[in-house]
C-alpha angles and dihedrals in degrees: 000000000000123000111247115227098206093178090057090047090058094037094238133121125246088254091057115132123238089254092052091049091051092047092050092048093049093050094049094040090057093047097050100031111136089234090060092042105037113190093004105132093184091054089046090054092046090050092053090050091050091051093046091052093049091046085065104030092040092060114069094209095049091043092055091050091048091050092051092045092058116127091358092071093109093051090052092047092052092050088067128189094295097042133084117289109242089205097045111155091018107072143335130226112233095338123140091238140293130102129278128018128055141212138196126229114265122247087248091056092048091050089048092056103033108017128247093316111037115204101230127105126252088253089060092043094050097048104027104031147291141077121040108035130098093220094248123142129181105252090333128125126241107268132197125227124236116252118246115278111245124189114229119247123260117248130209128202136171119243123197119220134177118232089249090057091048089049099047100027121238146202119242124197110216128195108220133188107160104159095319142060118318115265141164124237129192109221120194114219110201123227118265098028116157135227113279090015114143123228115200122219107193119227096004099108127088114325119253125241130229093020094311120148120263117253124246131260117230120197115204107205123226113191116204121226118267125228094223108023134050116203123220110176106306093335126094128212128200141166119241120200110224123189114240094241090052092048090052101038099029128239141143134292133186119248120199120229134198089245087070099245121102119229125209118246122201113226116204121221114273095023108173126228110266095024113146128220125195122221108194121229094003091110129084121325117263116271126187109310091352114097124217110292131231134234120238117202117198117204116234111186108231112222116199118249091204135010136201124243092259091051091050091053090052093046090048091051091047090050089051091051090051093050092047090050091052091051092049092051090050094050090051 
């Protein structure tokens, strides 16, 4: 039988804290979980090793026994269930308490916990319970083993946001009931998030079993279209109506922003319909590696739907000037 280095299995040192052990276990369990690796026998075997290691290192009492066992594991194995305990007076394996003596879990107990074919190795069975003992303990009481710790699965849901909520940030109250009692959770959505971005809510996935940590909840954001602005990355695009006289002679127009306050945009003379102006830093807020976005305003020449008598007189005079100019150019 080969000694099992549970610390190496989880990729932690012997000095690792309980939190570090749990974090390492959760990371590896997610990576090698059979649901993530369907039909992969190697991943399945690795997943069993990871669970076995956490069954010991995740339990302070078992971890202390494992640490004391150390290089003396062969001596302990050779002692056997009926032999002298090389650690008598120091610690017991799977006893309910007391000093001296040891016992292994009975086959009946193992089947009760893990089914007819429990998933742990012979090393675990020999030193931490199962197979080969008659269940007797000198003066001790019949004890039950602890079920394997299993981390809960992560869960992903879609969450609808308006563009205003994505711009300013918001807090959403969610009603959750993943394998447990219903509860409400307030989730903070940071400003500047993008469409299809994921927000992690730690510990709000499915609950773990046997003392295992709960999974996480991931919210995939879905941002609804806006009536005024179109988002492209962190930039925003909008259309600005500009009166024809302003487009020809030049002037200023107001441009709306997501911040709620309009800014004034200078329109040069002879601005063409469809021309685009850039207003720096008026786009979406910076988020992670994405810098502050810009706002792009596209000019849309605003033709009048009706005119006054005076305006008609001026338009008529303008039309005559244009016709006279065309005739003069043709004659030349």
